[in-house]
PyMOL Python script that loads the backbone (N, CA, C, O; Angstrom):
from pymol import cmd

cmd.read_pdbstr("""\
ATOM      1  N   MET A   1     -20.442   6.237  16.910  1.00  0.00           N
ATOM      2  CA  MET A   1     -20.954   6.038  17.876  1.00  0.00           C
ATOM      3  C   MET A   1     -20.905   4.454  18.032  1.00  0.00           C
ATOM      4  O   MET A   1     -21.434   3.874  17.084  1.00  0.00           O
ATOM      5  N   PRO A   2     -20.359   3.593  19.071  1.00  0.00           N
ATOM      6  CA  PRO A   2     -20.996   2.016  19.562  1.00  0.00           C
ATOM      7  C   PRO A   2     -22.189   2.039  19.228  1.00  0.00           C
ATOM      8  O   PRO A   2     -22.695   3.062  18.766  1.00  0.00           O
ATOM      9  N   GLY A   3     -22.788   1.033  19.381  1.00  0.00           N
ATOM     10  CA  GLY A   3     -23.825   0.503  19.337  1.00  0.00           C
ATOM     11  C   GLY A   3     -24.112  -0.357  20.729  1.00  0.00           C
ATOM     12  O   GLY A   3     -23.073  -0.747  21.263  1.00  0.00           O
ATOM     13  N   GLY A   4     -25.251  -0.694  21.358  1.00  0.00           N
ATOM     14  CA  GLY A   4     -25.744  -1.096  22.787  1.00  0.00           C
ATOM     15  C   GLY A   4     -25.030  -2.424  23.445  1.00  0.00           C
ATOM     16  O   GLY A   4     -24.968  -2.675  24.648  1.00  0.00           O
ATOM     17  N   LEU A   5     -24.482  -3.249  22.312  1.00  0.00           N
ATOM     18  CA  LEU A   5     -23.838  -4.128  22.901  1.00  0.00           C
ATOM     19  C   LEU A   5     -22.680  -3.989  23.049  1.00  0.00           C
ATOM     20  O   LEU A   5     -22.128  -5.077  23.213  1.00  0.00           O
ATOM     21  N   VAL A   6     -21.827  -2.917  23.078  1.00  0.00           N
ATOM     22  CA  VAL A   6     -20.537  -2.651  22.714  1.00  0.00           C
ATOM     23  C   VAL A   6     -20.265  -2.277  24.589  1.00  0.00           C
ATOM     24  O   VAL A   6     -20.900  -1.397  25.169  1.00  0.00           O
ATOM     25  N   ARG A   7     -19.276  -3.101  25.226  1.00  0.00           N
ATOM     26  CA  ARG A   7     -19.178  -2.332  26.788  1.00  0.00           C
ATOM     27  C   ARG A   7     -18.297  -1.650  26.773  1.00  0.00           C
ATOM     28  O   ARG A   7     -17.617  -1.624  25.748  1.00  0.00           O
ATOM     29  N   PRO A   8     -17.995  -0.941  27.730  1.00  0.00           N
ATOM     30  CA  PRO A   8     -16.631   0.371  28.216  1.00  0.00           C
ATOM     31  C   PRO A   8     -15.690  -0.677  28.688  1.00  0.00           C
ATOM     32  O   PRO A   8     -15.971  -1.737  29.248  1.00  0.00           O
ATOM     33  N   THR A   9     -14.489  -0.187  28.359  1.00  0.00           N
ATOM     34  CA  THR A   9     -13.251  -0.743  28.582  1.00  0.00           C
ATOM     35  C   THR A   9     -13.404  -0.265  29.890  1.00  0.00           C
ATOM     36  O   THR A   9     -14.254   0.572  30.194  1.00  0.00           O
ATOM     37  N   VAL A  10     -12.419  -0.887  30.861  1.00  0.00           N
ATOM     38  CA  VAL A  10     -11.992  -0.728  31.992  1.00  0.00           C
ATOM     39  C   VAL A  10     -10.419  -0.777  31.952  1.00  0.00           C
ATOM     40  O   VAL A  10      -9.926  -1.551  31.132  1.00  0.00           O
ATOM     41  N   SER A  11      -9.492   0.041  32.830  1.00  0.00           N
ATOM     42  CA  SER A  11      -8.519   0.204  33.199  1.00  0.00           C
ATOM     43  C   SER A  11      -7.739  -1.180  33.906  1.00  0.00           C
ATOM     44  O   SER A  11      -7.366  -0.761  35.002  1.00  0.00           O
ATOM     45  N   THR A  12      -7.508  -1.984  33.840  1.00  0.00           N
ATOM     46  CA  THR A  12      -7.121  -3.037  34.738  1.00  0.00           C
ATOM     47  C   THR A  12      -6.351  -2.953  35.715  1.00  0.00           C
ATOM     48  O   THR A  12      -6.582  -3.116  36.913  1.00  0.00           O
ATOM     49  N   GLU A  13      -4.989  -2.574  34.932  1.00  0.00           N
ATOM     50  CA  GLU A  13      -3.564  -1.847  35.562  1.00  0.00           C
ATOM     51  C   GLU A  13      -4.088  -1.131  36.944  1.00  0.00           C
ATOM     52  O   GLU A  13      -3.826  -1.534  38.077  1.00  0.00           O
ATOM     53  N   LEU A  14      -5.010   0.200  36.560  1.00  0.00           N
ATOM     54  CA  LEU A  14      -5.395   0.863  37.488  1.00  0.00           C
ATOM     55  C   LEU A  14      -6.085  -0.164  38.634  1.00  0.00           C
ATOM     56  O   LEU A  14      -5.925  -0.129  39.854  1.00  0.00           O
ATOM     57  N   ILE A  15      -6.605  -0.750  38.128  1.00  0.00           N
ATOM     58  CA  ILE A  15      -7.540  -1.407  39.425  1.00  0.00           C
ATOM     59  C   ILE A  15      -6.871  -2.426  40.350  1.00  0.00           C
ATOM     60  O   ILE A  15      -7.313  -2.830  41.425  1.00  0.00           O
ATOM     61  N   VAL A  16      -5.720  -2.773  39.742  1.00  0.00           N
ATOM     62  CA  VAL A  16      -4.830  -3.909  40.075  1.00  0.00           C
ATOM     63  C   VAL A  16      -3.888  -2.870  41.064  1.00  0.00           C
ATOM     64  O   VAL A  16      -3.934  -3.070  42.278  1.00  0.00           O
ATOM     65  N   LEU A  17      -3.309  -2.116  40.703  1.00  0.00           N
ATOM     66  CA  LEU A  17      -2.781  -0.625  41.499  1.00  0.00           C
ATOM     67  C   LEU A  17      -3.631  -0.103  42.566  1.00  0.00           C
ATOM     68  O   LEU A  17      -3.062   0.291  43.584  1.00  0.00           O
ATOM     69  N   GLY A  18      -4.633  -0.051  42.508  1.00  0.00           N
ATOM     70  CA  GLY A  18      -5.255   0.721  43.756  1.00  0.00           C
ATOM     71  C   GLY A  18      -5.465  -0.823  44.438  1.00  0.00           C
ATOM     72  O   GLY A  18      -5.152  -0.770  45.628  1.00  0.00           O
ATOM     73  N   ALA A  19      -5.829  -1.950  44.099  1.00  0.00           N
ATOM     74  CA  ALA A  19      -6.057  -2.718  44.958  1.00  0.00           C
ATOM     75  C   ALA A  19      -4.918  -3.288  45.729  1.00  0.00           C
ATOM     76  O   ALA A  19      -5.045  -3.821  46.831  1.00  0.00           O
ATOM     77  N   ILE A  20      -3.678  -3.129  45.015  1.00  0.00           N
ATOM     78  CA  ILE A  20      -2.482  -3.216  45.751  1.00  0.00           C
ATOM     79  C   ILE A  20      -1.974  -2.568  47.019  1.00  0.00           C
ATOM     80  O   ILE A  20      -1.629  -3.032  48.105  1.00  0.00           O
ATOM     81  N   VAL A  21      -2.060  -1.003  46.391  1.00  0.00           N
ATOM     82  CA  VAL A  21      -1.615   0.357  47.580  1.00  0.00           C
ATOM     83  C   VAL A  21      -3.144   0.309  48.539  1.00  0.00           C
ATOM     84  O   VAL A  21      -3.140   0.940  49.596  1.00  0.00           O
ATOM     85  N   SER A  22      -4.088  -0.254  48.237  1.00  0.00           N
ATOM     86  CA  SER A  22      -5.102  -0.337  49.318  1.00  0.00           C
ATOM     87  C   SER A  22      -5.066  -1.479  50.652  1.00  0.00           C
ATOM     88  O   SER A  22      -5.595  -1.398  51.761  1.00  0.00           O
ATOM     89  N   ALA A  23      -4.255  -2.505  50.072  1.00  0.00           N
ATOM     90  CA  ALA A  23      -4.175  -3.737  51.157  1.00  0.00           C
ATOM     91  C   ALA A  23      -2.908  -3.365  51.555  1.00  0.00           C
ATOM     92  O   ALA A  23      -2.650  -3.781  52.685  1.00  0.00           O
ATOM     93  N   ILE A  24      -1.675  -2.481  50.828  1.00  0.00           N
ATOM     94  CA  ILE A  24      -0.669  -2.191  51.888  1.00  0.00           C
ATOM     95  C   ILE A  24      -0.933  -1.066  52.798  1.00  0.00           C
ATOM     96  O   ILE A  24      -0.118  -0.830  53.690  1.00  0.00           O
ATOM     97  N   ALA A  25      -1.889  -0.417  52.674  1.00  0.00           N
ATOM     98  CA  ALA A  25      -2.747   0.564  53.553  1.00  0.00           C
ATOM     99  C   ALA A  25      -3.126   0.043  54.835  1.00  0.00           C
ATOM    100  O   ALA A  25      -2.785   0.474  55.936  1.00  0.00           O
ATOM    101  N   ILE A  26      -4.098  -1.233  54.487  1.00  0.00           N
ATOM    102  CA  ILE A  26      -4.619  -2.134  55.756  1.00  0.00           C
ATOM    103  C   ILE A  26      -3.303  -2.812  56.414  1.00  0.00           C
ATOM    104  O   ILE A  26      -3.158  -2.752  57.634  1.00  0.00           O
ATOM    105  N   GLY A  27      -2.374  -3.439  55.619  1.00  0.00           N
ATOM    106  CA  GLY A  27      -1.109  -4.083  56.269  1.00  0.00           C
ATOM    107  C   GLY A  27      -0.690  -2.960  57.270  1.00  0.00           C
ATOM    108  O   GLY A  27      -0.820  -3.171  58.476  1.00  0.00           O
ATOM    109  N   ILE A  28      -0.178  -1.740  56.800  1.00  0.00           N
ATOM    110  CA  ILE A  28       0.430  -0.683  57.804  1.00  0.00           C
ATOM    111  C   ILE A  28      -0.448  -0.735  58.867  1.00  0.00           C
ATOM    112  O   ILE A  28       0.142  -1.119  59.876  1.00  0.00           O
ATOM    113  N   LEU A  29      -2.066  -0.418  59.125  1.00  0.00           N
ATOM    114  CA  LEU A  29      -2.876  -0.583  59.869  1.00  0.00           C
ATOM    115  C   LEU A  29      -2.269  -1.401  60.923  1.00  0.00           C
ATOM    116  O   LEU A  29      -1.572  -1.054  61.876  1.00  0.00           O
ATOM    117  N   THR A  30      -2.705  -2.642  60.529  1.00  0.00           N
ATOM    118  CA  THR A  30      -2.562  -3.614  61.151  1.00  0.00           C
ATOM    119  C   THR A  30      -1.351  -4.286  61.641  1.00  0.00           C
ATOM    120  O   THR A  30      -1.447  -5.264  62.382  1.00  0.00           O
ATOM    121  N   GLY A  31      -0.219  -3.814  61.266  1.00  0.00           N
ATOM    122  CA  GLY A  31       1.216  -3.919  61.626  1.00  0.00           C
ATOM    123  C   GLY A  31       1.361  -3.076  62.842  1.00  0.00           C
ATOM    124  O   GLY A  31       1.659  -3.521  63.950  1.00  0.00           O
ATOM    125  N   ALA A  32       1.146  -1.901  62.579  1.00  0.00           N
ATOM    126  CA  ALA A  32       1.217  -0.814  63.281  1.00  0.00           C
ATOM    127  C   ALA A  32       0.512  -1.163  64.559  1.00  0.00           C
ATOM    128  O   ALA A  32       1.205  -1.107  65.575  1.00  0.00           O
ATOM    129  N   ARG A  33      -0.914  -1.560  64.702  1.00  0.00           N
ATOM    130  CA  ARG A  33      -1.066  -2.063  65.691  1.00  0.00           C
ATOM    131  C   ARG A  33      -0.566  -2.661  66.948  1.00  0.00           C
ATOM    132  O   ARG A  33      -0.607  -2.348  68.138  1.00  0.00           O
ATOM    133  N   HIS A  34       0.040  -3.877  66.079  1.00  0.00           N
ATOM    134  CA  HIS A  34       0.582  -5.103  66.819  1.00  0.00           C
ATOM    135  C   HIS A  34       1.928  -4.441  67.360  1.00  0.00           C
ATOM    136  O   HIS A  34       2.591  -4.927  68.277  1.00  0.00           O
ATOM    137  N   LEU A  35       2.307  -3.053  66.547  1.00  0.00           N
ATOM    138  CA  LEU A  35       3.738  -2.885  67.148  1.00  0.00           C
ATOM    139  C   LEU A  35       3.865  -2.161  68.261  1.00  0.00           C
ATOM    140  O   LEU A  35       4.627  -2.294  69.218  1.00  0.00           O
ATOM    141  N   TYR A  36       2.563  -0.941  67.896  1.00  0.00           N
ATOM    142  CA  TYR A  36       2.011  -0.077  69.256  1.00  0.00           C
ATOM    143  C   TYR A  36       2.410  -0.469  70.557  1.00  0.00           C
ATOM    144  O   TYR A  36       2.994   0.338  71.280  1.00  0.00           O
ATOM    145  N   SER A  37       2.137  -1.713  70.962  1.00  0.00           N
ATOM    146  CA  SER A  37       1.807  -2.498  72.178  1.00  0.00           C
ATOM    147  C   SER A  37       3.251  -2.735  72.808  1.00  0.00           C
ATOM    148  O   SER A  37       3.510  -2.781  74.010  1.00  0.00           O
ATOM    149  N   ARG A  38       4.097  -2.870  71.790  1.00  0.00           N
ATOM    150  CA  ARG A  38       5.535  -3.239  72.440  1.00  0.00           C
ATOM    151  C   ARG A  38       6.648  -1.881  72.290  1.00  0.00           C
ATOM    152  O   ARG A  38       7.856  -2.067  72.436  1.00  0.00           O
ATOM    153  N   LEU A  39       6.179  -0.754  72.037  1.00  0.00           N
ATOM    154  CA  LEU A  39       6.857   0.433  72.264  1.00  0.00           C
ATOM    155  C   LEU A  39       7.000   0.789  73.439  1.00  0.00           C
ATOM    156  O   LEU A  39       5.935   0.591  74.024  1.00  0.00           O
ATOM    157  N   ASP A  40       7.957   1.328  74.281  1.00  0.00           N
ATOM    158  CA  ASP A  40       8.007   2.179  75.144  1.00  0.00           C
ATOM    159  C   ASP A  40       8.282   3.521  75.236  1.00  0.00           C
ATOM    160  O   ASP A  40       9.336   3.942  75.713  1.00  0.00           O
ATOM    161  N   LEU A  41       7.461   4.176  74.838  1.00  0.00           N
ATOM    162  CA  LEU A  41       7.320   5.411  74.738  1.00  0.00           C
ATOM    163  C   LEU A  41       6.323   5.941  76.001  1.00  0.00           C
ATOM    164  O   LEU A  41       5.619   5.332  76.806  1.00  0.00           O
ATOM    165  N   HIS A  42       6.635   7.495  75.761  1.00  0.00           N
ATOM    166  CA  HIS A  42       5.529   8.541  76.621  1.00  0.00           C
ATOM    167  C   HIS A  42       4.657   8.446  76.068  1.00  0.00           C
ATOM    168  O   HIS A  42       4.774   7.795  75.030  1.00  0.00           O
ATOM    169  N   GLU A  43       3.293   9.008  76.395  1.00  0.00           N
ATOM    170  CA  GLU A  43       1.606   8.845  75.975  1.00  0.00           C
ATOM    171  C   GLU A  43       2.057   9.809  74.758  1.00  0.00           C
ATOM    172  O   GLU A  43       2.029   9.414  73.592  1.00  0.00           O
ATOM    173  N   GLU A  44       2.426  10.958  75.086  1.00  0.00           N
ATOM    174  CA  GLU A  44       2.365  12.059  74.140  1.00  0.00           C
ATOM    175  C   GLU A  44       2.993  11.401  72.571  1.00  0.00           C
ATOM    176  O   GLU A  44       2.411  11.427  71.487  1.00  0.00           O
ATOM    177  N   SER A  45       4.259  10.868  72.861  1.00  0.00           N
ATOM    178  CA  SER A  45       4.874  10.398  71.901  1.00  0.00           C
ATOM    179  C   SER A  45       3.923   9.689  71.233  1.00  0.00           C
ATOM    180  O   SER A  45       3.474   9.950  70.117  1.00  0.00           O
ATOM    181  N   LEU A  46       3.570   8.604  72.089  1.00  0.00           N
ATOM    182  CA  LEU A  46       2.753   7.553  71.310  1.00  0.00           C
ATOM    183  C   LEU A  46       1.547   7.669  70.514  1.00  0.00           C
ATOM    184  O   LEU A  46       1.086   6.915  69.657  1.00  0.00           O
ATOM    185  N   THR A  47       1.092   8.883  71.025  1.00  0.00           N
ATOM    186  CA  THR A  47      -0.317   9.499  70.004  1.00  0.00           C
ATOM    187  C   THR A  47      -0.035  10.074  68.821  1.00  0.00           C
ATOM    188  O   THR A  47      -0.730   9.862  67.828  1.00  0.00           O
ATOM    189  N   SER A  48       1.636  11.324  68.810  1.00  0.00           N
ATOM    190  CA  SER A  48       2.131  11.410  67.864  1.00  0.00           C
ATOM    191  C   SER A  48       2.103  10.351  66.901  1.00  0.00           C
ATOM    192  O   SER A  48       1.357  10.381  65.922  1.00  0.00           O
ATOM    193  N   ILE A  49       2.981   9.315  67.179  1.00  0.00           N
ATOM    194  CA  ILE A  49       2.641   8.173  66.122  1.00  0.00           C
ATOM    195  C   ILE A  49       1.824   7.556  65.676  1.00  0.00           C
ATOM    196  O   ILE A  49       1.900   7.319  64.471  1.00  0.00           O
ATOM    197  N   ARG A  50       0.753   7.056  66.409  1.00  0.00           N
ATOM    198  CA  ARG A  50      -0.323   6.929  65.860  1.00  0.00           C
ATOM    199  C   ARG A  50      -1.180   7.908  64.878  1.00  0.00           C
ATOM    200  O   ARG A  50      -1.721   7.585  63.820  1.00  0.00           O
ATOM    201  N   LEU A  51      -1.163   9.212  65.513  1.00  0.00           N
ATOM    202  CA  LEU A  51      -1.777  10.143  64.311  1.00  0.00           C
ATOM    203  C   LEU A  51      -0.806  10.079  62.983  1.00  0.00           C
ATOM    204  O   LEU A  51      -1.102  10.468  61.854  1.00  0.00           O
ATOM    205  N   LEU A  52      -0.017   9.700  63.258  1.00  0.00           N
ATOM    206  CA  LEU A  52       0.784   9.957  61.703  1.00  0.00           C
ATOM    207  C   LEU A  52       0.876   8.863  60.832  1.00  0.00           C
ATOM    208  O   LEU A  52       1.007   8.816  59.609  1.00  0.00           O
ATOM    209  N   THR A  53       0.766   7.832  61.845  1.00  0.00           N
ATOM    210  CA  THR A  53       0.670   6.296  61.123  1.00  0.00           C
ATOM    211  C   THR A  53      -0.688   6.502  60.537  1.00  0.00           C
ATOM    212  O   THR A  53      -0.664   6.719  59.325  1.00  0.00           O
ATOM    213  N   ALA A  54      -2.044   6.486  61.185  1.00  0.00           N
ATOM    214  CA  ALA A  54      -3.400   6.426  60.734  1.00  0.00           C
ATOM    215  C   ALA A  54      -3.134   8.119  59.376  1.00  0.00           C
ATOM    216  O   ALA A  54      -3.458   7.786  58.236  1.00  0.00           O
ATOM    217  N   LEU A  55      -2.766   9.253  59.448  1.00  0.00           N
ATOM    218  CA  LEU A  55      -2.782   9.949  58.379  1.00  0.00           C
ATOM    219  C   LEU A  55      -1.815   9.158  56.882  1.00  0.00           C
ATOM    220  O   LEU A  55      -2.179   9.074  55.709  1.00  0.00           O
ATOM    221  N   ILE A  56      -0.533   8.689  57.528  1.00  0.00           N
ATOM    222  CA  ILE A  56      -0.432   8.057  56.376  1.00  0.00           C
ATOM    223  C   ILE A  56      -1.102   7.038  55.694  1.00  0.00           C
ATOM    224  O   ILE A  56      -1.223   7.209  54.481  1.00  0.00           O
ATOM    225  N   ALA A  57      -1.664   5.804  56.285  1.00  0.00           N
ATOM    226  CA  ALA A  57      -2.818   5.075  55.817  1.00  0.00           C
ATOM    227  C   ALA A  57      -3.673   5.264  55.571  1.00  0.00           C
ATOM    228  O   ALA A  57      -4.348   4.409  54.998  1.00  0.00           O
ATOM    229  N   GLY A  58      -4.133   6.430  55.842  1.00  0.00           N
ATOM    230  CA  GLY A  58      -5.547   7.138  55.408  1.00  0.00           C
ATOM    231  C   GLY A  58      -5.169   7.368  53.769  1.00  0.00           C
ATOM    232  O   GLY A  58      -5.551   6.896  52.698  1.00  0.00           O
ATOM    233  N   LEU A  59      -4.252   8.312  54.193  1.00  0.00           N
ATOM    234  CA  LEU A  59      -3.990   9.123  51.932  1.00  0.00           C
ATOM    235  C   LEU A  59      -3.609   7.728  51.284  1.00  0.00           C
ATOM    236  O   LEU A  59      -3.888   7.737  50.085  1.00  0.00           O
ATOM    237  N   LEU A  60      -2.832   6.046  51.885  1.00  0.00           N
ATOM    238  CA  LEU A  60      -2.816   5.361  51.021  1.00  0.00           C
ATOM    239  C   LEU A  60      -4.086   4.967  50.821  1.00  0.00           C
ATOM    240  O   LEU A  60      -4.657   5.322  49.789  1.00  0.00           O
ATOM    241  N   LEU A  61      -4.654   4.272  51.647  1.00  0.00           N
ATOM    242  CA  LEU A  61      -6.061   4.146  51.205  1.00  0.00           C
ATOM    243  C   LEU A  61      -7.338   4.673  50.483  1.00  0.00           C
ATOM    244  O   LEU A  61      -8.154   3.937  49.927  1.00  0.00           O
ATOM    245  N   LEU A  62      -7.430   6.219  50.568  1.00  0.00           N
ATOM    246  CA  LEU A  62      -8.060   7.138  49.712  1.00  0.00           C
ATOM    247  C   LEU A  62      -7.214   7.056  48.158  1.00  0.00           C
ATOM    248  O   LEU A  62      -7.834   7.201  47.105  1.00  0.00           O
ATOM    249  N   THR A  63      -6.078   6.864  48.191  1.00  0.00           N
ATOM    250  CA  THR A  63      -5.251   7.134  46.848  1.00  0.00           C
ATOM    251  C   THR A  63      -5.479   5.529  46.306  1.00  0.00           C
ATOM    252  O   THR A  63      -5.715   5.318  45.117  1.00  0.00           O
ATOM    253  N   GLY A  64      -5.407   4.701  47.052  1.00  0.00           N
ATOM    254  CA  GLY A  64      -6.222   3.261  46.345  1.00  0.00           C
ATOM    255  C   GLY A  64      -7.843   2.945  45.943  1.00  0.00           C
ATOM    256  O   GLY A  64      -8.389   2.306  45.044  1.00  0.00           O
ATOM    257  N   LEU A  65      -8.145   3.465  46.695  1.00  0.00           N
ATOM    258  CA  LEU A  65      -9.903   3.246  46.046  1.00  0.00           C
ATOM    259  C   LEU A  65      -9.815   4.646  44.701  1.00  0.00           C
ATOM    260  O   LEU A  65     -10.162   4.493  43.530  1.00  0.00           O
ATOM    261  N   GLY A  66      -9.365   5.695  45.198  1.00  0.00           N
ATOM    262  CA  GLY A  66      -9.052   6.797  43.761  1.00  0.00           C
ATOM    263  C   GLY A  66      -9.121   6.038  42.693  1.00  0.00           C
ATOM    264  O   GLY A  66      -9.950   6.050  41.784  1.00  0.00           O
ATOM    265  N   LEU A  67      -7.874   5.145  42.918  1.00  0.00           N
ATOM    266  CA  LEU A  67      -7.314   4.544  41.396  1.00  0.00           C
ATOM    267  C   LEU A  67      -8.552   3.377  41.145  1.00  0.00           C
ATOM    268  O   LEU A  67      -9.201   3.351  40.099  1.00  0.00           O
ATOM    269  N   ILE A  68      -8.655   2.920  41.685  1.00  0.00           N
ATOM    270  CA  ILE A  68      -9.878   1.806  41.358  1.00  0.00           C
ATOM    271  C   ILE A  68     -11.083   2.285  40.911  1.00  0.00           C
ATOM    272  O   ILE A  68     -11.575   1.726  39.931  1.00  0.00           O
ATOM    273  N   VAL A  69     -11.762   3.358  41.509  1.00  0.00           N
ATOM    274  CA  VAL A  69     -12.619   4.201  40.955  1.00  0.00           C
ATOM    275  C   VAL A  69     -12.553   4.792  39.657  1.00  0.00           C
ATOM    276  O   VAL A  69     -13.529   5.063  38.957  1.00  0.00           O
ATOM    277  N   VAL A  70     -10.712   5.076  39.217  1.00  0.00           N
ATOM    278  CA  VAL A  70     -10.633   5.723  38.272  1.00  0.00           C
ATOM    279  C   VAL A  70     -10.516   4.774  36.961  1.00  0.00           C
ATOM    280  O   VAL A  70     -11.010   5.026  35.862  1.00  0.00           O
ATOM    281  N   GLY A  71      -9.622   3.426  37.372  1.00  0.00           N
ATOM    282  CA  GLY A  71      -9.671   2.193  36.797  1.00  0.00           C
ATOM    283  C   GLY A  71     -10.838   2.224  35.921  1.00  0.00           C
ATOM    284  O   GLY A  71     -10.794   2.401  34.704  1.00  0.00           O
ATOM    285  N   PHE A  72     -12.171   1.989  36.822  1.00  0.00           N
ATOM    286  CA  PHE A  72     -13.684   1.587  36.334  1.00  0.00           C
ATOM    287  C   PHE A  72     -13.744   2.559  35.570  1.00  0.00           C
ATOM    288  O   PHE A  72     -13.973   2.057  34.469  1.00  0.00           O
ATOM    289  N   ALA A  73     -13.685   3.628  35.457  1.00  0.00           N
ATOM    290  CA  ALA A  73     -14.561   4.778  35.120  1.00  0.00           C
ATOM    291  C   ALA A  73     -13.965   5.142  33.383  1.00  0.00           C
ATOM    292  O   ALA A  73     -14.652   5.487  32.422  1.00  0.00           O
ATOM    293  N   THR A  74     -12.523   4.921  33.444  1.00  0.00           N
ATOM    294  CA  THR A  74     -12.147   4.898  31.897  1.00  0.00           C
ATOM    295  C   THR A  74     -12.040   3.565  31.401  1.00  0.00           C
ATOM    296  O   THR A  74     -11.755   3.368  30.220  1.00  0.00           O
TER     297      THR A  74
END
""", "prot")
cmd.dss("prot")
cmd.show_as("cartoon", "prot")
cmd.util.cbc("prot")
cmd.orient("prot")
């Protein structure tokens, strides 16, 4: 068993990948917000597209944050 002065290692690759995935999710939300104002769709269609985009970005954001947590835990 290692002594008290040895620090546990972290997985830098997982942390970086998680940060990239989180940045992509935020970029999707920001880009979609600017794109929605230019779309000429019915309100029901626009609501469906917004919901789908929010679900995809939410999953990406949670995946990115999960990768960061796992990267620090390992």
